[in-house]
Backbone as numpy.savetxt, mean C-alpha at the origin, in Angstrom:
# Nx Ny Nz CAx CAy CAz Cx Cy Cz
22.31 9.92 -1.59 21.41 11.14 -1.59 22.30 12.37 -1.58
22.10 13.26 -2.58 22.97 14.50 -2.64 22.68 15.36 -1.41
23.67 16.16 -0.99 23.45 17.04 0.09 22.41 18.08 -0.15
22.30 18.51 -1.39 21.28 19.52 -1.80 19.88 18.87 -1.58
19.73 17.68 -2.12 18.42 16.99 -2.05 18.09 16.66 -0.57
19.14 16.22 0.18 18.89 15.89 1.55 18.49 17.12 2.38
19.13 18.23 2.16 18.70 19.46 2.86 17.26 19.85 2.61
16.91 19.76 1.32 15.51 20.13 0.88 14.55 19.18 1.50
14.87 17.84 1.53 13.95 16.89 2.08 13.74 17.09 3.58
14.83 17.41 4.31 14.72 17.60 5.74 13.93 18.85 6.13
13.84 19.82 5.19 13.08 21.03 5.48 11.55 20.80 5.39
11.18 19.75 4.68 9.75 19.47 4.46 9.08 18.84 5.56
7.80 19.26 5.81 6.98 18.64 6.80 6.54 17.23 6.27
5.98 16.41 7.15 5.53 15.08 6.71 4.48 15.22 5.60
3.56 16.17 5.84 2.51 16.35 4.82 3.04 16.79 3.47
4.08 17.58 3.50 4.74 18.04 2.27 5.48 16.84 1.60
6.04 16.07 2.40 6.78 14.91 1.84 5.83 13.87 1.16
4.66 13.71 1.85 3.67 12.76 1.27 3.06 13.39 0.01
2.84 14.62 -0.02 2.26 15.28 -1.22 3.31 15.21 -2.32
4.59 15.44 -2.01 5.64 15.38 -3.06 5.73 13.97 -3.58
5.59 12.98 -2.79 5.59 11.52 -3.19 4.46 11.31 -4.12
3.26 11.79 -3.78 2.07 11.59 -4.65 2.26 12.20 -6.04
2.85 13.34 -6.12 3.06 14.02 -7.30 4.18 13.34 -8.11
5.20 12.87 -7.45 6.31 12.18 -8.11 5.83 10.83 -8.73
5.11 10.04 -7.94 4.59 8.76 -8.38 3.61 9.05 -9.57
2.69 10.02 -9.46 1.79 10.30 -10.56 2.52 10.63 -11.84
3.58 11.37 -11.72 4.38 11.80 -12.91 5.06 10.60 -13.49
5.58 9.73 -12.69 6.35 8.56 -13.13 5.33 7.60 -13.81
4.16 7.42 -13.23 3.10 6.59 -13.82 2.65 7.09 -15.16
2.40 8.42 -15.22 2.01 9.01 -16.55 3.06 8.85 -17.62
4.35 9.01 -17.17 5.46 8.77 -18.17 5.44 7.34 -18.72
5.20 6.41 -17.81 5.09 5.05 -18.23 3.93 4.75 -19.11
2.77 5.24 -18.73 1.59 5.08 -19.58 1.73 5.70 -20.94
2.37 6.90 -20.98 2.51 7.56 -22.29 3.41 6.82 -23.20
4.23 5.89 -22.69 5.11 5.13 -23.57 4.46 3.84 -24.04
3.35 3.52 -23.52 2.67 2.26 -23.93 1.98 2.41 -25.28
1.98 1.34 -26.05 1.25 1.36 -27.28 -0.23 1.31 -27.03
-1.05 1.96 -27.90 -2.51 1.92 -27.71 -2.92 2.53 -26.37
-2.22 3.60 -25.97 -2.63 4.21 -24.70 -4.05 4.60 -24.70
-4.54 5.22 -25.83 -5.91 5.73 -25.91 -6.95 4.69 -26.21
-6.59 3.43 -26.21 -7.52 2.34 -26.31 -8.41 2.20 -25.05
-9.51 1.54 -25.09 -10.32 1.35 -23.86 -9.48 0.76 -22.71
-8.66 -0.23 -23.05 -7.82 -0.90 -21.90 -6.79 0.10 -21.39
-6.09 0.86 -22.26 -5.12 1.77 -21.79 -5.73 2.90 -20.99
-6.91 3.39 -21.39 -7.58 4.43 -20.64 -8.01 3.93 -19.27
-8.53 2.71 -19.23 -8.98 2.09 -17.96 -7.79 1.84 -17.00
-6.68 1.37 -17.54 -5.44 1.28 -16.69 -5.09 2.53 -16.08
-4.95 3.62 -16.88 -4.58 4.90 -16.38 -5.47 5.53 -15.39
-6.79 5.28 -15.61 -7.84 5.74 -14.69 -7.68 5.09 -13.32
-7.44 3.78 -13.34 -7.39 3.00 -12.10 -6.13 3.33 -11.34
-5.09 3.66 -12.02 -3.80 3.87 -11.36 -3.54 5.26 -10.95
-4.01 6.24 -11.67 -3.60 7.65 -11.45 -4.73 8.51 -10.79
-5.89 8.00 -10.69 -6.97 8.77 -10.16 -6.94 8.77 -8.59
-6.22 9.83 -8.04 -6.20 9.90 -6.56 -5.33 8.89 -5.92
-5.50 8.80 -4.62 -4.66 7.76 -3.90 -3.63 8.47 -3.00
-3.32 7.93 -1.79 -2.43 8.54 -0.89 -0.94 8.16 -1.20
-0.75 7.09 -1.99 0.54 6.57 -2.39 1.34 6.18 -1.12
0.70 5.58 -0.16 1.38 5.20 1.07 2.44 4.08 0.81
2.14 3.17 -0.03 3.06 2.06 -0.29 4.34 2.54 -0.91
4.20 3.39 -1.99 5.48 3.98 -2.51 6.20 4.83 -1.49
5.48 5.55 -0.70 6.04 6.41 0.35 6.82 5.55 1.35
6.27 4.41 1.67 7.06 3.48 2.52 8.35 3.01 1.87
8.28 2.66 0.58 9.52 2.27 -0.16 10.59 3.40 0.02
10.14 4.61 -0.31 11.08 5.73 -0.28 11.59 5.97 1.20
10.66 5.89 2.15 11.06 6.25 3.53 12.01 5.24 4.16
11.79 3.92 3.73 12.77 2.93 4.28 14.14 3.10 3.57
14.08 3.32 2.22 15.30 3.54 1.55 16.09 4.78 2.02
15.34 5.73 2.46 15.94 7.03 2.98 16.78 6.70 4.18
16.43 5.81 5.06 17.22 5.58 6.27 18.55 4.90 5.94
18.68 4.42 4.75 19.99 3.90 4.32 20.69 4.81 3.40
20.14 5.95 3.19 20.81 7.03 2.32 20.68 6.72 0.85
19.64 5.95 0.41 19.57 5.62 -0.99 18.89 6.79 -1.77
19.27 7.02 -2.95 18.64 8.09 -3.77 17.29 7.53 -4.31
16.41 8.45 -4.75 15.11 8.09 -5.28 15.31 7.20 -6.56
16.30 7.48 -7.33 16.52 6.69 -8.57 16.68 5.24 -8.29
17.17 4.87 -7.12 17.36 3.48 -6.73 16.06 2.78 -6.32
15.08 3.68 -5.97 13.84 3.20 -5.36 12.59 3.40 -6.20
12.70 4.10 -7.31 11.58 4.40 -8.19 10.87 3.18 -8.73
11.70 2.26 -9.21 11.09 1.06 -9.82 10.23 0.27 -8.85
10.76 0.11 -7.64 9.98 -0.66 -6.66 8.71 0.12 -6.24
8.87 1.45 -6.06 7.74 2.27 -5.63 6.61 2.27 -6.73
6.99 2.38 -7.98 5.99 2.43 -9.07 5.29 1.03 -9.19
6.17 -0.04 -9.07 5.64 -1.40 -9.21 4.62 -1.76 -8.15
4.93 -1.42 -6.90 4.03 -1.72 -5.83 2.67 -0.87 -5.90
2.79 0.26 -6.45 1.59 1.12 -6.69 0.75 0.49 -7.82
1.33 -0.04 -8.82 0.59 -0.73 -9.88 -0.13 -1.95 -9.39
0.57 -2.70 -8.47 -0.11 -3.84 -7.85 -1.26 -3.44 -7.01
-1.09 -2.32 -6.20 -2.17 -1.83 -5.40 -3.31 -1.41 -6.22
-3.13 -0.67 -7.37 -4.11 -0.20 -8.20 -4.87 -1.38 -8.80
-4.14 -2.36 -9.25 -4.90 -3.59 -9.76 -5.77 -4.19 -8.67
-5.23 -4.28 -7.49 -6.06 -4.96 -6.45 -7.31 -4.18 -6.16
-7.25 -2.84 -6.15 -8.49 -2.02 -5.92 -9.50 -2.19 -7.08
-9.03 -2.16 -8.33 -9.88 -2.37 -9.38 -10.67 -3.68 -9.27
-9.98 -4.83 -8.90 -10.65 -6.15 -8.84 -11.42 -6.14 -7.53
-10.99 -5.54 -6.47 -11.71 -5.57 -5.19 -13.09 -4.87 -5.35
-13.17 -3.94 -6.19 -14.45 -3.21 -6.40 -15.48 -3.87 -7.29
-15.05 -4.95 -8.00 -15.93 -5.62 -8.95 -17.20 -6.20 -8.25
-18.25 -6.34 -8.99 -19.46 -6.98 -8.47 -19.26 -8.35 -7.83
-18.31 -9.15 -8.34 -18.08 -10.47 -7.74 -17.32 -10.38 -6.49
-16.73 -9.20 -6.10 -16.03 -9.02 -4.87 -16.80 -8.08 -4.00
-16.41 -6.84 -3.81 -17.09 -6.03 -2.84 -18.20 -5.14 -3.52
-18.33 -5.18 -4.84 -19.37 -4.50 -5.56 -19.52 -3.02 -5.13
-18.42 -2.27 -5.20 -18.41 -0.88 -4.90 -18.57 -0.08 -6.15
-19.32 1.04 -6.04 -19.46 1.93 -7.17 -18.70 3.25 -7.05
-18.10 3.44 -5.85 -17.26 4.57 -5.63 -15.87 4.27 -5.18
-14.81 4.87 -5.70 -13.49 4.73 -5.21 -12.76 6.08 -5.39
-12.25 6.54 -4.19 -11.56 7.87 -4.19 -12.55 8.96 -4.66
-13.85 8.78 -4.35 -14.85 9.83 -4.69 -15.27 9.79 -6.14
-14.82 8.78 -6.90 -15.13 8.78 -8.36 -15.74 7.47 -8.67
-16.42 7.30 -9.76 -16.93 5.94 -10.15 -15.79 4.95 -10.23
-16.08 3.74 -9.72 -15.12 2.67 -9.81 -14.87 2.26 -11.28
-13.76 1.57 -11.49 -13.24 1.33 -12.91 -14.30 0.58 -13.64
-14.99 -0.40 -13.07 -15.98 -1.23 -13.80 -17.21 -0.43 -14.09
-17.55 0.56 -13.22 -18.70 1.42 -13.48 -18.35 2.37 -14.67
-17.15 2.86 -14.71 -16.77 3.78 -15.76 -16.54 3.09 -17.11
-15.92 1.90 -17.12 -15.50 1.26 -18.37 -16.15 -0.14 -18.62
-16.90 -0.66 -17.75 -17.49 -1.97 -17.81 -16.62 -3.05 -17.15
-17.26 -4.09 -16.80 -16.55 -5.16 -16.02 -15.40 -5.79 -16.83
-15.61 -6.08 -18.06 -14.58 -6.77 -18.86 -13.27 -5.90 -18.93
-13.47 -4.57 -19.24 -12.23 -3.73 -19.36 -11.61 -3.57 -17.96
-12.42 -3.56 -16.92 -11.87 -3.39 -15.56 -10.99 -4.60 -15.17
-11.52 -5.82 -15.48 -10.76 -6.95 -15.18 -9.46 -6.99 -15.99
-9.48 -6.67 -17.27 -8.31 -6.62 -18.06 -7.35 -5.51 -17.54
-7.88 -4.38 -17.15 -7.06 -3.28 -16.66 -6.26 -3.75 -15.47
-6.92 -4.44 -14.50 -6.20 -4.98 -13.31 -5.15 -6.01 -13.72
-5.52 -6.89 -14.58 -4.57 -7.93 -15.07 -3.35 -7.24 -15.68
-3.54 -6.22 -16.53 -2.45 -5.54 -17.24 -1.56 -4.74 -16.27
-2.16 -4.16 -15.23 -1.35 -3.41 -14.27 -0.53 -4.34 -13.45
-0.99 -5.56 -13.17 -0.22 -6.56 -12.45 1.04 -6.96 -13.32
0.75 -7.22 -14.57 1.89 -7.57 -15.47 2.92 -6.47 -15.55
2.42 -5.19 -15.70 3.18 -3.97 -15.84 4.15 -3.85 -14.57
3.67 -4.14 -13.40 4.39 -3.97 -12.19 5.70 -4.82 -12.27
5.58 -6.03 -12.72 6.73 -6.91 -12.76 7.66 -6.56 -13.92
7.13 -5.99 -15.05 7.92 -5.57 -16.09 8.82 -4.39 -15.66
8.20 -3.43 -14.93 8.94 -2.33 -14.33 10.02 -2.74 -13.43
9.68 -3.66 -12.50 10.67 -4.07 -11.50 11.79 -4.92 -12.14
11.52 -5.52 -13.27 12.55 -6.35 -13.94 13.42 -5.51 -14.83
12.86 -4.47 -15.45 13.57 -3.77 -16.53 14.14 -2.34 -16.16
13.37 -1.66 -15.28 13.76 -0.25 -15.03 15.07 -0.12 -14.38
15.79 0.91 -14.72 17.15 1.23 -14.08 16.98 1.33 -12.61
17.89 0.61 -11.92 17.97 0.75 -10.42 19.37 0.94 -9.96
19.90 2.16 -10.03 21.32 2.32 -9.67 21.59 1.89 -8.24
22.77 1.31 -8.00 23.15 0.87 -6.69 22.42 -0.43 -6.17
21.65 -0.97 -6.98 20.90 -2.23 -6.57 21.46 -3.40 -7.42
21.95 -4.44 -6.71 22.49 -5.56 -7.39 21.47 -6.40 -8.09
21.87 -7.25 -9.02 20.90 -8.09 -9.73 20.31 -9.03 -8.84
21.04 -9.55 -7.80 20.51 -10.58 -6.87 19.46 -9.88 -5.97
19.67 -8.67 -5.61 18.70 -7.92 -4.79 17.44 -7.62 -5.59
17.65 -7.31 -6.89 16.49 -7.05 -7.79 15.68 -8.33 -7.84
16.31 -9.43 -8.01 15.62 -10.70 -8.13 14.83 -11.01 -6.82
15.45 -10.72 -5.74 14.79 -10.92 -4.40 13.52 -10.01 -4.32
13.59 -8.81 -4.88 12.51 -7.84 -4.90 11.34 -8.34 -5.73
11.67 -8.91 -6.88 10.62 -9.47 -7.77 9.92 -10.62 -7.07
10.70 -11.51 -6.45 10.14 -12.60 -5.72 9.24 -12.19 -4.55
9.66 -11.13 -3.85 8.97 -10.61 -2.69 7.56 -10.02 -3.13
7.57 -9.28 -4.22 6.39 -8.70 -4.68 5.41 -9.67 -5.17
5.97 -10.73 -5.93 5.07 -11.79 -6.35 4.37 -12.53 -5.19
5.22 -12.87 -4.16 4.70 -13.54 -3.02 3.66 -12.68 -2.30
3.96 -11.41 -2.05 3.00 -10.60 -1.35 1.72 -10.33 -2.04
1.70 -10.41 -3.34 0.47 -10.17 -4.11 -0.31 -11.39 -4.45
0.23 -12.56 -4.19 -0.40 -13.81 -4.62 -1.15 -14.55 -3.57
-1.08 -15.94 -3.70 -1.77 -16.81 -2.78 -1.32 -16.62 -1.30
-0.10 -16.42 -1.11 0.44 -16.27 0.28 0.27 -14.91 0.82
-0.29 -13.99 0.06 -0.42 -12.61 0.48 -1.83 -12.05 0.18
-1.88 -11.12 -0.63 -3.06 -10.28 -0.87 -4.25 -11.18 -1.40
-3.98 -11.95 -2.48 -5.04 -12.76 -3.07 -5.62 -13.79 -2.08
-4.70 -14.38 -1.26 -5.09 -15.31 -0.27 -5.94 -14.64 0.79
-5.59 -13.46 1.18 -6.39 -12.70 2.16 -7.75 -12.29 1.59
-7.86 -11.91 0.31 -9.12 -11.54 -0.30 -10.06 -12.75 -0.34
-9.47 -13.95 -0.62 -10.25 -15.20 -0.60 -10.78 -15.46 0.71
-10.00 -15.41 1.78 -10.38 -15.62 3.14 -11.56 -14.66 3.53
-11.35 -13.40 3.07 -12.30 -12.32 3.39 -13.72 -12.71 2.75
-13.68 -13.12 1.51 -14.94 -13.47 0.86 -15.58 -14.66 1.53
-14.83 -15.66 1.87 -15.32 -16.85 2.59 -15.96 -16.51 3.88
-15.47 -15.44 4.56 -15.95 -15.12 5.92 -17.20 -14.26 5.89
-17.62 -13.75 4.73 -18.77 -12.88 4.63 -20.03 -13.63 5.12
-20.72 -12.94 6.03 -21.99 -13.49 6.56 -21.77 -14.56 7.59
-20.52 -14.81 8.00 -20.22 -15.79 9.06 -19.66 -15.10 10.25
-19.78 -15.69 11.40 -19.16 -15.15 12.64 -17.77 -15.79 12.81
-16.80 -14.89 12.82 -15.40 -15.44 12.98 -14.80 -14.83 14.25
-13.71 -15.41 14.72 -13.08 -14.83 15.91 -11.94 -13.84 15.54
-11.42 -13.13 16.50 -10.44 -12.10 16.25 -9.20 -12.63 15.56
-8.75 -13.78 15.97 -7.50 -14.41 15.33 -7.74 -14.60 13.80
-8.92 -15.11 13.45 -9.21 -15.26 12.06 -9.34 -14.00 11.29
-9.94 -12.93 11.96 -9.92 -11.64 11.32 -8.56 -11.03 11.07
-7.67 -11.22 12.07 -6.32 -10.77 11.90 -5.57 -11.47 10.79
-5.86 -12.80 10.69 -5.25 -13.54 9.58 -5.64 -12.99 8.27
-6.97 -12.71 8.07 -7.45 -12.08 6.84 -6.70 -10.84 6.52
-6.65 -9.91 7.47 -6.07 -8.61 7.22 -4.56 -8.53 7.09
-3.91 -9.42 7.83 -2.41 -9.53 7.68 -2.06 -9.95 6.24
-2.98 -10.69 5.56 -2.71 -11.05 4.21 -3.32 -10.04 3.24
-4.59 -9.73 3.39 -5.28 -8.85 2.42 -4.73 -7.44 2.33
-4.50 -6.83 3.48 -3.92 -5.48 3.56 -2.49 -5.38 3.93
-2.16 -6.20 4.92 -0.82 -6.13 5.48 0.27 -6.59 4.57
-0.03 -7.55 3.71 1.02 -8.17 2.85 1.71 -7.12 1.98
0.95 -6.22 1.37 1.62 -5.25 0.45 2.32 -4.16 1.29
1.82 -3.86 2.47 2.46 -2.87 3.28 3.84 -3.45 3.71
3.84 -4.74 4.20 5.08 -5.29 4.52 6.02 -5.43 3.36
5.43 -5.65 2.20 6.27 -5.79 0.99 6.95 -4.45 0.56
6.22 -3.37 0.82 6.80 -2.05 0.56 8.08 -1.82 1.42
7.95 -2.21 2.66 9.09 -2.06 3.60 10.21 -3.02 3.19
9.88 -4.20 2.80 11.00 -5.17 2.41 11.71 -4.66 1.14
10.82 -4.20 0.17 11.44 -3.74 -1.10 12.43 -2.59 -0.77
12.06 -1.62 0.10 13.03 -0.63 0.52 14.30 -1.14 1.13
14.09 -2.17 2.02 15.24 -2.77 2.66 16.14 -3.57 1.69
15.46 -4.32 0.82 16.26 -5.04 -0.19 17.07 -4.19 -1.08
16.55 -3.01 -1.37 17.24 -2.03 -2.24 18.61 -1.61 -1.62
18.74 -1.76 -0.30 19.96 -1.40 0.39 20.90 -2.59 0.59
20.51 -3.79 0.07 21.37 -4.94 0.14 21.57 -5.39 1.56
22.80 -5.78 1.94 23.03 -6.42 3.17 22.65 -5.48 4.37
22.87 -4.18 4.16 22.55 -3.26 5.27 21.03 -3.34 5.61
20.22 -3.44 4.55 18.79 -3.60 4.82 18.42 -4.93 5.44
19.05 -5.97 5.04 18.76 -7.26 5.56 19.11 -7.43 7.04
20.15 -6.71 7.46 20.61 -6.74 8.86 19.54 -6.27 9.85
18.86 -5.36 9.39 17.73 -4.76 10.37 16.32 -5.15 9.90
16.22 -6.09 8.94 14.95 -6.44 8.39 13.90 -6.97 9.45
14.39 -7.77 10.48 13.47 -8.16 11.49 12.76 -7.01 12.22
13.46 -5.93 12.47 12.85 -4.74 13.15 11.90 -4.01 12.18
12.35 -3.90 10.93 11.52 -3.27 9.97 10.23 -4.04 9.77
10.31 -5.39 9.81 9.17 -6.21 9.58 8.18 -6.08 10.78
8.72 -5.92 12.03 7.88 -5.74 13.22 7.11 -4.43 13.02
7.78 -3.38 12.60 7.14 -2.10 12.28 6.00 -2.33 11.18
6.33 -3.06 10.09 5.44 -3.20 9.01 4.24 -3.98 9.42
4.49 -5.04 10.28 3.39 -5.88 10.74 2.33 -4.99 11.47
2.90 -4.15 12.35 2.03 -3.30 13.18 1.19 -2.31 12.40
1.86 -1.58 11.48 1.16 -0.52 10.74 0.25 -1.13 9.69
0.59 -2.33 9.17 -0.24 -2.95 8.17 -1.60 -3.35 8.84
-1.57 -3.88 10.00 -2.77 -4.18 10.70 -3.53 -2.91 11.14
-2.79 -2.00 11.69 -3.36 -0.69 12.09 -4.12 -0.05 10.96
-3.54 -0.08 9.74 -4.17 0.48 8.58 -5.59 -0.08 8.38
-5.68 -1.40 8.46 -6.99 -2.05 8.23 -7.94 -1.79 9.36
-7.43 -1.84 10.65 -8.34 -1.52 11.72 -8.91 -0.09 11.56
-8.10 0.82 11.23 -8.58 2.22 11.07 -9.51 2.31 9.82
-9.31 1.53 8.80 -10.23 1.47 7.70 -11.62 1.03 8.17
-11.60 -0.07 8.97 -12.84 -0.51 9.55 -13.49 0.46 10.41
-12.75 1.25 11.14 -13.34 2.34 11.93 -13.98 3.42 11.04
-13.28 3.77 9.99 -13.80 4.86 9.07 -15.04 4.36 8.41
-15.24 3.03 8.21 -16.45 2.58 7.62 -17.66 2.86 8.48
-17.35 2.97 9.86 -18.42 3.31 10.83 -18.60 4.74 11.01
-17.53 5.47 11.17 -17.63 6.93 11.56 -17.28 7.87 10.46
-16.79 7.41 9.32 -16.38 8.29 8.28 -17.48 8.82 7.45
-17.14 9.84 6.62 -18.08 10.44 5.72 -17.83 10.08 4.34
-18.82 9.66 3.59 -18.59 9.04 2.31 -17.88 10.07 1.34
-18.21 11.34 1.45 -17.54 12.37 0.66 -16.06 12.46 0.92
-15.66 12.21 2.18 -14.21 12.35 2.63 -13.47 11.08 2.33
-14.03 9.91 2.69 -13.37 8.68 2.64 -13.36 8.14 1.18
-14.25 8.72 0.34 -14.15 8.38 -1.08 -14.83 7.12 -1.49
-15.52 6.40 -0.57 -16.26 5.27 -0.90 -17.48 5.21 0.03
-18.42 4.31 -0.24 -19.64 4.30 0.55 -19.44 3.95 2.01
-19.75 4.86 2.83 -19.68 4.58 4.34 -20.70 3.55 4.63
-20.36 2.58 5.47 -21.23 1.51 6.00 -21.30 0.35 5.05
-20.51 0.32 3.89 -20.55 -0.77 2.97 -20.19 -2.08 3.56
-19.20 -2.08 4.45 -18.84 -3.36 5.15 -19.97 -4.04 5.88
-20.69 -3.21 6.56 -21.81 -3.72 7.34 -22.87 -4.33 6.40
-23.19 -3.56 5.32 -24.15 -4.07 4.36 -23.71 -5.38 3.71
-22.44 -5.63 3.56 -21.96 -6.85 2.96 -21.84 -8.04 4.03
-22.02 -7.65 5.25 -21.84 -8.64 6.28 -20.49 -9.06 6.54
-19.57 -8.07 6.35 -18.16 -8.31 6.58 -17.86 -8.28 8.09
-16.83 -9.13 8.45 -16.33 -9.10 9.80 -15.34 -7.97 9.93
-15.57 -7.05 10.85 -14.63 -5.89 11.03 -14.30 -5.77 12.54
-13.26 -5.03 12.82 -12.83 -4.80 14.21 -13.98 -4.15 15.07
-14.61 -3.09 14.53 -15.68 -2.57 15.34 -16.80 -3.54 15.55
-17.09 -4.40 14.61 -18.18 -5.35 14.77 -17.83 -6.40 15.88
-16.57 -6.82 15.89 -16.10 -7.87 16.79 -15.82 -7.30 18.20
-15.15 -6.09 18.24 -14.72 -5.51 19.46 -15.56 -4.37 20.05
-16.33 -3.75 19.18 -16.96 -2.49 19.53 -16.10 -1.38 19.07
-16.58 -0.24 18.82 -15.85 0.92 18.27 -14.70 1.36 19.15
-15.02 1.53 20.39 -14.00 2.02 21.36 -12.82 1.08 21.45
-13.07 -0.25 21.56 -11.99 -1.17 21.65 -11.25 -1.27 20.29
-11.93 -1.11 19.17 -11.19 -1.08 17.95 -10.26 0.09 17.84
-10.71 1.30 18.28 -9.86 2.43 18.39 -8.62 2.17 19.27
-8.85 1.57 20.35 -7.72 1.21 21.24 -6.80 0.26 20.61
-7.34 -0.66 19.90 -6.48 -1.65 19.13 -5.53 -0.92 18.19
-6.08 0.07 17.47 -5.29 0.84 16.52 -4.19 1.63 17.25
-4.53 2.14 18.48 -3.44 2.83 19.24 -2.41 1.92 19.73
-2.78 0.66 20.14 -1.86 -0.30 20.61 -0.88 -0.68 19.52
-1.42 -0.85 18.31 -0.55 -1.24 17.14 0.41 -0.05 16.81
-0.06 1.12 16.98 0.88 2.29 16.75 2.02 2.23 17.73
1.76 1.88 18.99 2.81 1.83 20.04 3.79 0.64 19.64
3.25 -0.44 19.13 4.08 -1.53 18.68 5.08 -1.10 17.59
4.52 -0.34 16.70 5.37 0.14 15.59 6.45 1.10 16.10
6.15 1.95 17.03 7.14 2.87 17.56 8.23 2.08 18.41
7.82 1.03 19.04 8.79 0.21 19.76 9.87 -0.35 18.79
9.45 -0.83 17.65 10.39 -1.32 16.72 11.29 -0.31 16.20
10.74 0.93 15.98 11.54 1.99 15.45 12.60 2.47 16.53
12.19 2.39 17.79 13.15 2.76 18.88 14.39 1.87 18.83
14.20 0.58 18.56 15.35 -0.36 18.42 16.19 0.00 17.22
15.57 0.49 16.15 16.35 0.91 15.01 17.19 2.22 15.27
16.58 3.07 16.05 17.29 4.33 16.41 18.49 3.99 17.22
18.47 2.94 18.05 19.70 2.53 18.82 20.80 2.16 17.96
20.49 1.88 16.64 21.54 1.48 15.71 21.85 2.69 14.84
21.47 3.84 15.24 21.83 5.15 14.58 21.09 5.39 13.26
19.85 4.84 13.13 19.11 5.08 11.97 18.09 6.13 12.33
17.81 7.06 11.37 16.81 8.13 11.58 15.48 7.68 11.11
14.58 7.48 12.09 13.25 6.88 11.70 12.17 7.91 11.87
12.44 9.15 11.89 11.43 10.19 12.12 10.26 10.13 11.13
10.58 9.92 9.90 9.53 9.81 8.87 8.60 8.62 9.07
9.23 7.51 9.41 8.48 6.28 9.62 7.55 6.43 10.88
8.02 7.14 11.84 7.21 7.40 13.06 6.03 8.25 12.62
6.15 9.26 11.88 5.10 10.14 11.48 4.14 9.49 10.59
4.56 8.51 9.76 3.70 7.75 8.98 2.85 6.78 9.84
3.33 6.24 10.87 2.58 5.36 11.75 1.49 6.18 12.38
1.77 7.40 12.81 0.68 8.19 13.41 -0.35 8.63 12.36
0.07 8.91 11.17 -0.82 9.31 10.04 -1.82 8.21 9.75
-1.36 6.90 9.82 -2.20 5.77 9.52 -3.39 5.63 10.41
-3.20 5.97 11.69 -4.34 5.82 12.62 -5.07 7.16 12.87
-4.68 8.25 12.18 -5.34 9.50 12.38 -6.01 10.01 11.14
-5.74 9.34 9.97 -6.24 9.84 8.72 -7.79 9.83 8.72
-8.41 10.70 7.90 -9.84 10.70 7.82 -10.36 10.05 6.45
-9.49 9.44 5.74 -9.89 8.78 4.43 -8.92 7.71 4.11
């Protein structure tokens, strides 16, 4: 990281950093989409709509924030950050489909299948998944070895497939309309939501090679805590959030008969669960600080996850 860039970065508030990440990822995505053949086809338009329309870009932000503690430049992290956002976008497009959650709003706008039809939405999700791995395999990654790049490809594949996000979605669908216990609910969310968040942290760590691997257990403790906290807070927002603010139908989980933390624990206990997970995340970061790593941004991100209103 250049001294000029580092000084500028340190002057920014957390909100400014997150906003800068959103703009950076959007620009990178648009550059990639503009290079695709048949961009203006129905499929190309649906892909771009699903990937670029809003979003907090928390997973790319995690990749950059973890890479930052090892002093890596953005150019070494861009491919991983863009790839994981493509996977996330594909998952949301498919998650909204009538066969899944049947949502008509995402980020305050019509969902991809409402806008372009189910067939194009399915293909857009499929194509974004393929694009993610093409980016991670081909895009320039200065300072990242080929063996570390291969580990990153394997990590993202595992996190998005049967052992991760897809497996969690399947468990979630199977649990609809059934009474499950807290352990089963956590298993669902550690896969469905937590897997990609843990993957973002691992991708940032793998980019740093051996230095990242040496502290990976602590980073994974942090990732495990914030990944679950993210879903707990999402469940809370489904109860107390405003549709116009959260960008999707408030109360949709209850209508679908989904098992959520407020449903199992009550709203106050669910809120306490989110705070407890926040403290777990901070504890892992404290251990990292003892090894002279600056975790200020990761701390602020943990707080943001349980305080956000959308």
